[in-house]
C-alpha positions in Angstrom: -17.0 -60.1 26.6 -16.7 -57.8 29.5 -13.0 -56.9 28.7 -14.1 -56.1 25.1 -16.8 -53.6 26.4 -14.5 -52.2 28.9 -11.8 -51.6 26.2 -14.4 -49.9 24.0 -15.4 -47.6 26.8 -11.8 -46.5 27.4 -10.6 -46.5 23.8 -13.6 -44.7 22.2 -13.5 -41.6 24.6 -9.6 -41.5 24.2 -9.8 -41.7 20.4 -12.5 -38.9 20.5 -10.2 -36.6 22.6 -7.3 -37.3 20.2 -9.4 -36.5 17.1 -10.7 -33.4 18.7 -7.3 -32.2 19.5 -6.1 -32.9 16.0 -9.1 -30.9 14.6 -8.4 -28.0 16.9 -4.8 -27.9 15.7 -5.8 -27.9 12.1 -8.4 -25.1 12.7 -5.7 -23.0 14.4 -3.3 -23.3 11.6 -6.0 -22.6 9.1 -6.8 -19.4 11.0 -3.3 -18.2 11.0 -2.9 -18.8 7.4 -6.0 -16.7 6.7 -4.8 -13.9 9.0 -1.4 -13.7 7.2 -3.4 -13.0 3.8 -3.3 -9.3 3.3 -6.6 -7.7 3.6 -7.6 -5.3 0.7 -7.1 -1.6 1.5 -7.5 1.7 -0.3 -6.1 4.7 1.7 -5.4 8.3 0.7 -2.4 10.2 2.0 -1.6 13.9 1.7 2.0 14.7 1.5 4.0 18.0 1.4 7.4 18.0 -0.3 9.9 16.1 1.9 7.1 14.4 3.9 6.5 10.7 4.2 3.8 8.3 5.3 4.0 4.7 6.7 1.6 2.6 4.8 0.3 0.7 7.8 -2.3 -1.5 6.1 0.6 -3.1 4.3 2.6 -3.8 7.5 4.5 -7.1 7.7 6.1 -9.0 10.5 9.6 -7.7 11.4 12.5 -9.7 10.2 14.0 -9.6 13.8 11.4 -12.2 14.7 10.2 -10.3 17.7 6.5 -11.3 18.2 3.9 -8.5 17.5 6.5 -6.2 15.7 5.4 -5.0 12.4 7.3 -3.0 9.8 5.6 -1.2 7.0 6.5 0.3 3.7 7.0 4.0 3.7 6.1 6.4 0.7 7.9 9.9 0.6 7.3 12.9 -1.7 10.8 13.7 -2.7 10.2 16.5 -5.1 7.5 18.5 -6.9 8.8 19.3 -10.3 6.8 22.3 -11.6 7.9 23.7 -15.1 4.4 25.2 -16.0 4.4 28.4 -17.5 3.8 31.0 -14.7 0.7 33.2 -14.8 1.7 36.4 -16.5 4.9 35.0 -18.1 5.4 34.6 -21.8 6.6 31.0 -22.5 7.4 28.9 -25.6 5.6 25.8 -24.0 3.0 25.1 -21.4 5.3 23.0 -19.2 4.0 20.3 -16.7 4.0 19.4 -13.1 5.2 15.9 -11.8 5.7 14.5 -8.5 8.8 12.4 -7.6 8.3 9.7 -4.9 10.4 7.0 -3.3 9.1 3.8 -1.7 11.1 2.2 1.1 10.1 -1.4 1.6 10.1 -3.1 5.0 13.5 -4.8 4.1 15.1 -1.3 3.6 15.3 -1.4 -0.2 14.2 1.8 -1.9 12.6 2.4 -5.4 11.5 5.6 -7.1 8.5 6.5 -9.3 7.0 9.6 -10.8 3.3 10.5 -11.1 1.9 13.2 -13.3 -1.5 14.1 -15.0 0.2 16.5 -17.4 3.7 15.3 -18.4 4.3 13.7 -21.7 4.3 9.9 -21.2 3.5 10.5 -17.6 1.2 8.1 -15.6 -1.3 9.0 -12.9 -1.0 5.5 -11.5 2.0 3.2 -10.9 2.2 -0.3 -9.2 5.2 -1.3 -7.2 5.6 -4.2 -4.9 2.0 -5.1 -5.0 0.9 -1.5 -4.1 -0.9 0.8 -6.6 -0.1 4.6 -6.2 -2.6 6.9 -7.8 -2.4 10.6 -8.1 -5.7 12.0 -6.6 -5.0 15.9 -6.6 -2.7 18.7 -5.7 -3.2 21.9 -3.7 -2.8 24.6 -4.9 -4.0 23.5 -8.5 -3.4 27.0 -10.1 -0.3 28.0 -11.7 1.4 30.7 -9.4 2.1 34.2 -10.8 5.5 34.7 -12.3 7.0 36.7 -9.4 5.5 34.6 -6.6 7.5 32.2 -4.5 7.0 28.5 -5.2 4.0 27.3 -3.2 4.1 24.7 -0.5 2.3 21.9 -2.5 0.1 19.2 -0.9 -0.1 16.1 -3.1 -2.9 13.6 -2.5 -2.2 9.9 -3.5 -4.4 6.9 -3.1 -2.5 3.7 -2.0 -4.1 0.3 -2.5 -3.3 -3.2 -2.7 -6.2 -4.0 -5.0 -5.6 -4.0 -8.7 -7.4 -1.2 -10.3 -10.4 -2.3 -12.6 -9.5 -1.6 -16.3 -11.1 1.5 -17.7 -14.3 1.0 -19.7 -13.8 1.6 -23.4 -16.6 3.2 -25.4 -17.3 2.3 -28.9 
């Protein structure tokens, strides 16, 4: 009888320690899974032609495997395409303004997209690689006079990883 009680006094605490260790391992792996899930973000960037911005909220671990090294996608405003009729000019059509961007993913692959709020069949918002790019505004907004130099445009875009809510339709 004494041996049975002695075994229980040794086995039970040992079993408790093993179970606690297994629970701790399970909790730690659950935490790392949660940490790798991308957090929602919604960030606005202002870019001049030729400028780029690193989308740091969308950073991913580097492929090199170095611990703590992150790489992020980069968005670049490649070109402002302004064919609007200049103030004081006589034109056959009003023209439009559009913005050509490139997106370089962490793996180095590049894709292109165009945003415009005035171009025929243009879009003010585009989704690529799980990121939504939305045209917010441009400075200067006014059309330059016909003899002025092309202004140094500043284009504001909002980048998010949250799907935009569908627009409400009125009946």
